[in-house]
C-alpha positions, 0 to 999 in steps of 0.5 A: 628764533624763539626764546623760553619763558625764563629767558623772556622773564630775564629780559623783562627784569633787565628792561624794568631795571634799565627803565627805572635807572634811566628815569632816575638819570643814573648811569650803570656805574652810578647805580652799582655804586649806590647799590654797593656792587662792583661798577660793572655789575649793573651793566652785566645784569642789563646785558644778560651776562649775569643772572639777577640775584634776590639781593641785587633785586632788593637793592635795586628796588630800594635805590630806584624806588620802583614801587615794587616793579623791579621786585615783581619782575624778579619774582616772576623770573625766580619762580620760573627759574626754580620751576614754581610757575603754577605751583606753590607760590613763595610770598615775600614776608610782607606782601607787596613790600620789598625788603633790603638785606639785613635785619628784615625790620620794617618801620610801620610808623615813626613819630618824632617829637622835639620840645623846646624846654627852658634850658634846651630840648627834649626829643622823644621818638616812637617807632612801630616795628615789624620783623619781616625777616627770618631771624629774631632781632635782639637790638636796635641802633639809634643815633644822636647828632648835634650841630650848634651852628649848622651854617658854620661847620668850622665854628660848630666843630670847635664848639663841640671839641671844647664842649663835647656831648656826653652820655650823662647829659642825654639822660637817655631812656628807652621802653618797648610795648608789645601790647601788654604794657611798657617795659624798660630797655637797656642800652649800650654805647656803640660810638662816642664822638664829640657831637655824635653818639650811636647807641644800641637799644637792647631787647632786654632788661633786668627781668630778662630778654624779649627778642622781636621774633619774625612776624611779630610787632612791637613799639619802642620809645626812646627819649633824651635831652640836649642843652641849648648850648649844644643844639642848633635850630634844626632837627633831622630824620634819616630813613635807614629802614623801610618806613611806611609813615614818618611824622615829625612834631616841633613843640616850640614856645609861642612867645619866641615867635618861631618860624619853621621850614624844611628840606629833604634829600635822597639818593636820586635828588638834590636837596630841596624843600619838603614836598608836603607842607608843615602844618602850624597850630597854636596850643596855649603858650605853645606853637605846634608844627606837624609834618609827615610823609608816607613811604619815604625812600630809603636813605632819604633825609628830612631836615626841619629848621627854625628861627626865633624872632624874639630878641630873648631867643638864641641867635638865628642860624645865619647870624654872625658869630659876634653878638649884635651883628646884622644878619645879611639878606643873603644869609637868610636866603642861604639858610632856607636853601638858596644857592648863593653867588660864588657857588660853581653850581650857578655857573653851569648850564642846566641839563634838559629833560627828556620829555615825556619820558622824564615828566615825573621827574620834571614835575617833582622839580617844579613842585620843589620850586613852588614849595620854595617860593611859598617859603620865601613869601615869609621872608619878602613881599616880592611885589614885582613878581618873583622867579626861581630856577632849579640851579638856585636849589642846587638842582642842575635841570632846566626848570624854572617857575616865574610868578607874576606881580599879580598873585591871581595869575598862574605861575609860568612853568619853564622847561628846557627853555631858550630865548628865540627872539627879542625886541630891539627896544630895551630899558634899564631897571633895578633887579635883585636876585635870590642868589645875590640878595645883598645888592640890587643892580641896574640891568638892561633888558629887551621889552619883549622876548619870545621863548621856546619851551617844552610842555609836559608831553614833550611838545614845544611852544613859543610864548611871548613875554613883555615888560615886567614878565619879559624881565622876570623870565629873561632873568630865570633863563639866564640862571638856566644858562649859567649867567647872573644879572651882573653879567648883563650890567654895563661896565662901571655901573655900581651895585647898590646895597640893599639897605640903600635901595629905596624902591624895593616895594614899588613896581617897575615903571613902563 
């Protein structure tokens, strides 16, 4: 039986959609929900019971971050459906760029700068916009949100109820520049909440209106101030429009000895460390932290946090509410994104990768683990070596990274791993855990373990680990199985508070 070109094109679209959906680990119902469709709609499209629409294709391309593949399959199908194959070609407004439904705006470049000033922070946002739609744009929505105590939502809510953010204190200013000079923009409030403001920037001022017409470009800038009593030590950017480049700069006083780290989330990934490093540079009495990324996915969120080491600075984000209280070791780990004991995520067995089909996803998870280990080096020396499992970052996949005590050695990558054999000889040594960092515990472990694990191409190998590496690897595989080291301790053996543990900087003895 033969099929027509249009039927083959529809089959290709459905296959491309299914390939990217399964590659992201999403069910048909989950994808439909993220796209804003009825839960059964994706199933109908993949099963060829419904024809794909332009709106469906654009949303699928956006959510699945398919680098144009889904949109290209739709265009091929659409050309045939309308009889345009070999005829006049209908290009999208921006060649090679999918566009979501709505205004048709594209952010070609965004630079956000946050500067610490004497009594608070000054934020300046510069966006280069292109109207790739078919209608003129007359306003642009911006958001300002504050969170004084980001690790204590209840305390933050109480604080902002008692001390609400006001439009007056923001001192908001906005300008547009189309290449012929800067002009002020009027603005109008949309939502006014205690800790959240939504504002329409209007393409107009006292001199008249200046809409952004289809095919035109313009740069807008807006700036505001927030007092130190309302701004916690964090700064977040959310990607709500197609964006080609996003950059963030933190300008902080050098005398406060700032330490900066970051995290990111998206519709298809749990929160994890930033995939690209933050660059640090000194500029007189200031320290500048720069970070940027190209083509961030829609609805991704990028959050930068910092801590001041100077006693004159604000309390750290993980400090207790009362002044002078000691910051716990586990609070520091929680502040950088390590899931802590008591969270159900640590008790759930990790899901295995389908390799090599999910190689790209597996590499992304390992990259996140490596970035977090680099960040943790700023907090602790880890002279015995260190390991990190994906569930400790809230990522429920079977991946772990183990770095030996010898920094010159390559870290061990563990994918879909399981212990297949152990030595009869065991010993007891003290262990710590990033997810339980306030204590150390005496844990018995075998002196050798044989681990079967997957390579990137899906093949499986067995690797033997001895002594210290056996202990480190066994600890991380326990995490992948939903276990903690306390589960392996002998009954009645007490945990040792980290303050009383005196051997943190010494290697295990064999």
